[in-house]
N, C-alpha and C positions, 0 to 999 in steps of 0.2 A: 686442278688443273685451272690452266687460263681460258678465260670465257673466249670463245670467237667471237672476234671483231665482226661489225659489221660496214659497209661501205654508207651504202644509200639506203635511206628510211624506208620500210614500209606505211602502206597507209593503212591503218585500224579503224576498224567501224565496228566502234561498239553496239550492241542489242538491249534485248529485252527479257525478262522473267528468267525462266530456269538456265537457259543459256548464258545470259549475261553472267549468271553465277560461277556458270563451268568456266567460262570465258578468264575470269581474272586467274583460277584455281589452276587450271591449264597451264598458263603461262607462270604463274609461280612455281607448281610442283616440276615442268616438263620441260621449259623452253628459259626461263630464265638463270638458272642455276648452270646453266651449260654455254646460253648466248649473249652476249652483250645487248641486248635487244634497243632496237632504232625503231621507232613508230613516230607516225605523224597521224595522232591521235584525234576522232571523231566520235561524238556520243550519238550514236542515233536510237538511243532511248526515247520510246515513246513522249516521254515528258518533254525531253530536251526539243524534239524536231516539234511539239506543238510552239514549246517558248519561243523557237526561231522561225517561228511561221514556215518550218519546212526548208529553211535556208542550209542547213547544217547537210543535210542529205547531197544537194545541190555541189555544194561546196566538197565534199569528201569525193564527189565522182569526180570531179574536177583535179583535184589531187591527185585521183588514181589515172587520170591521163598524163598530168607531168611527172609523176614518180615510176609511172609504170606497172607496180604490182601492188593489189591492197587485198588485204583479207576482213572477211564480215561475218560479225555475228547475226544471229537470226533475231529479226526485227516481226513487230506486230505492224499488218496492215489492219487499221481499225474499221469496225461495223458499228453500228447505231451502238451496241450495247457496250463495245470500247469506247464509244464517243461519251457515253454516260458514267462510265465508271472512270475512267480516266480526266472526267469534265473538259475535253479540248473542246479547242475553237472553233474547229470544223472536223471532218473524215478526208484526215489527210492521205493522199494516193499512197499504193506501194513504193517504198522505198527501192524494191529490187527494179519494180519498174520504171523507178524516175533514173537510176542508174544505167541501167541496162539504155533508154532511150541515148543517155550522154555519150556514153561510150561506144553506141551504136554494134554491140555484140552480140555472140553466141553464145547460148548458154551447152556446156557439155558433162553430162551429169556418167558419172559410172560408180556399180555397188564396189565396195570392199570385202575381198573374199578372203575367208579363214577358214583351217583345216577345221572340219565336224560342224561347220553352220550349213545346214542344209538345205536347197531351194524349196518353195512350195511346189515350183515346176519341177519335175524329176529329170525331163530333159534336158534343160538348162546346165549346161557342164564349162560353159564361158561367161565371159562378162557380155552384158548388151550395155553398151553406150548409146544414150539418149541425147542427140542436139535439140535444143530447143530453141527457137528463132524470139532472140528476146525484144524486139521494139512491135510495137503498134499494138492492134486489133483490138481485144476488149480492154487489156490493161492501159491504151490511151484512149477509152473509148469516151463520149460525152453521152448522158442519158438525160430523160425527161418525165416528167408524168405529165400524161394528157388526159384532161379533162372530157367528159361527154360528150359529140358536138365537135369535139375537134378533128381537124384533118392534119394529117406530117408526112413532110415531103423530103424529098433527097432533092435537093438542090445543088448544082455545079455554076459556077462561075467562073470567065475565062480573067487573064491577067487584067483587062480594062474594066471588068463588072459586068460584062456581059453574060446574060445567063445562057447557057450552053446544053443543060440538061436539066428538068424538072420531072421526077418521077412522084408517084403518091406512092407513101407508104402504107397508110392506112386512114378508112373513115372510122373515128371511134364512136358507135352508139353508145356505149359505156364508157367509163373510164379505163386507162389503160397506163402501159410505158412503151416508150421508143428508144431506140439507142441507135448512134452510129460511130463506126469505128473504121479504121484504115488502114492501109501501110503503103510503102513507097518503093518504087523498083529499084532504089540504089539500096536499101534496104534488103529486101531479098534475092540481089544480086551480091550482097555482102554474106549473108546467111550461104548460098549457094556454096560461093569460093570458100567459104572456111570449112562448110562441111567436106567438100570434096579433096579438101588438103589435108584435113584430121584424116578421114579415110583412107589416102594413100602413103600417110605418116604411119598411120598402125595397120596397113594393109589388110583393113577391115571393108568387106564387102557393105552395100549400102541402101536403105530403102527410103523413101522419101515419101508421105501419105500424104495427102487433102482430103474433100470432099467437093472435088470440081463437075461431080455431075446434079450436085445442088445448089451449091454458089459458082454457079457457071464462069462469071465474069472475076470475083473475087479470088476465091481458090485456082481458079483456068489461069488467072496471072499468075500466080503463082508455078503453077505446074510448068507454064511456057517458061519463065525465066530457067527454072532450073534446066530444063532440056536445052538451051541456049548455053548455056554456061558449061555443062557436060561436054558438050564438042572439044571446049578447051581440052578437058583431062581425057577424054575416052580413051586415045589410045598408050595413057600413062596406066590408066584403070587395066587395060590388057596387058599391059608388061607386066605389071604388076599381080595378074591373078586372080583380080574383083573385079564386081561385078556393079553396076548401079540398077534400081529398078524403082519406076512411079508405081505408085498402086493408090488403092483407094484406102482411108482409114481403118473401115471395116475390116477391108480385109488386111491390113497389115498388122492388124492385132490377132488376127486368126493365125499367117504367117508367125510373127515373134513367138506365141504361147508352142506353136510347135517346132520350134528350131532347137538348137542345141545353144545357141549364143551364138558370140565370137560376130556380131554385127552390130553398125551406126546405125540408129533408125533417128532419121530427122522427121521433126514435127512443127507444125507453128506452132504459136505463142500459147496458149490454152491447151493445145493439145498435149503438148510437150510438159506443162506443168502438171497436167492428170495423171499421163501416162508414166513420169517420171517416179511418182509415189507409187503406181502398180508395180513399176518393174523392182523400185527398191523393196518393197514391201515382199513383194515373191524373192526376193534373194535374200531376204531373212528381217531386215528390219530398214524401216527410215534412218535409223539412226548410223546405217553401216552404206548410204552412198556419197558419193561425192560429186562436188558441181564448182564448175570455174567460167566465168564469164571471159570469154578472148575476142577483143575490138580486131578489125581489120587492119589495125596498123600495130597491132602486136601488144596492147596493154591486157593484163591479165587481173580478175578480180575474184578470189578462192572463198567460198564459203561450205557451208554444210548446206545437203537438199531439204532439210526438215525445217519446222516450226519451233518456236520458241517454248514448248512442253509445258503449258499453261499450267495444266493438272499438277503437274510435279512441282509447279512454283508455289502453286497454293497450300498443298504439302509442307512445302519446306517456309512457307510463312509462319505456319502453326507451329513449328518445330518438330515436324512429323519427319524420319527419315525417309530418305527417297534414293532410287538407282535409276540414276538417269543414265541412258547410253551417251557417252559424249564421244564416239569414234570419229564421227564426220567432221566434228568440230573441232579434232585433233589432226585430221586429214587437213584440214582449210590450211591449217596454220603451218604443217608440215610440205603443203603444194604452193603457199606463198614463198615460204623460207626457200625452198628451193628453186623458185624459179626466180628469187634475186638473187641467191647464191650462181643462178646459172650465167645471168646476164650483167653479174657485178665479176664472175672468173672467183667467187670463192668455192674453191673445192671442196672446204673444210665444211660452210654452208649445207652444201648440198649431201655432202654424209650425212651431216647430222639428222637431217630431213629422212633422210633413209633409214637410219638407225631408228630414228621415233617412228616411224612406221611399224618397222621388223617388232620392234618391242612391244606395241599395240597387239598386232596381230599373234604373238609369241603370248600373251598374255591371255587372252581367250583360249587361243591352242592349247594352252595348258591347263585349264580352266576355271580361270578365273575371271567374272563376266558380269556385267548387268542384267538384273533382272529379265528385259526383255528377249535376252537369246537364250536362256536355260532352256525354252521349250524348243530349240530349233536344233541345241547342240548335242552331237553323238560322237563320239569318239573312241574307239576300243582302249580301253586301260585308264580313260581320266574322266572324273566323277566333278561335274562343274559346281562350282561355288558361289553363289549370288553375291555379289559386293555391293554397297553403298557409293555413292555418286562418287566420295571423295575416296575411298580406298581404292574404285577400280583403280584412280590414278596413281593411287599412292604404291598401287602392284607393276603399275608400268614402268613408275619410278625407279623403282626396284631394278625392273630387266634393265634401264638404261645404265 
């Protein structure tokens, strides 16, 4: 067959460890045999980020703003252990945080449902889509160690350098740590608009949750902006037969666990990071969760919701067999290819993405899957077979 031609390149952001290994194999087995793949490539592997003083991350995000669609492999956010292991110049910040800051986007995460993969929460029958605010909070925070006897203050100056507010945070009688984080009205407002629009597009009722009873000013500002923005959507929500609820984060968790799904759950940055993993795991596996960053001006960055699968990577380096779930990474590619096809008017590319997703689902539903899914699978007449990392991709390729 003639390969499907692309008009505009995707931004391709390569990553780390086991997901980097699978990244090239997904292209080899499932994409390049059918698509004349055009990408603008950026290596976001930790070594290259260190070599370029993390400039490559910023360059990739700016490319995503320019070209409109990006696909990203999972990457390492280094800690002290990683800094030593990789002999880094410094502990570079999260690449996802940098990309989110530049695109000022909202992350929407949704489970990939397959027949036979049962949820750990029996009441969940429909997808729970989690919207994660993708700017600020702890991901852009500054922190410092405070020696015994130190005093820490929250200081705000106006545009002319005059002190507007100075509040004592803590007097340190012994050593400790202090952290300052921020957010902006514009970013929270963009987040609110993105969530309400997504809920309307998907006809999903929506919950937004913070902890404004404790963080009265910080979280209270989120609550107030959402209430203000919702007034623009209230009549459309009523016409669509869906509703919007603000509640505390602990109450939201209880509501979600008792629900049947079919809801959009909007969370602040850190809450969304944690709760998306909880939702993904409860639906079956972190390898079965899609993630897309959507900017207010309509730029898209697709990735898997999970990390770099370090444990499997160390086995791979030893020459041992791995059975790594690549579904979410495959769906990152299909999401990006579909959106590129939609924006460029390439119906063949859109159809290809749909078919690759269907082939992936069918592979699992017909009993061929990676080891993490075996304990979750139950379908009458189908005996699950464990595939290693490469054979799972070959099984999907066979169905393509």
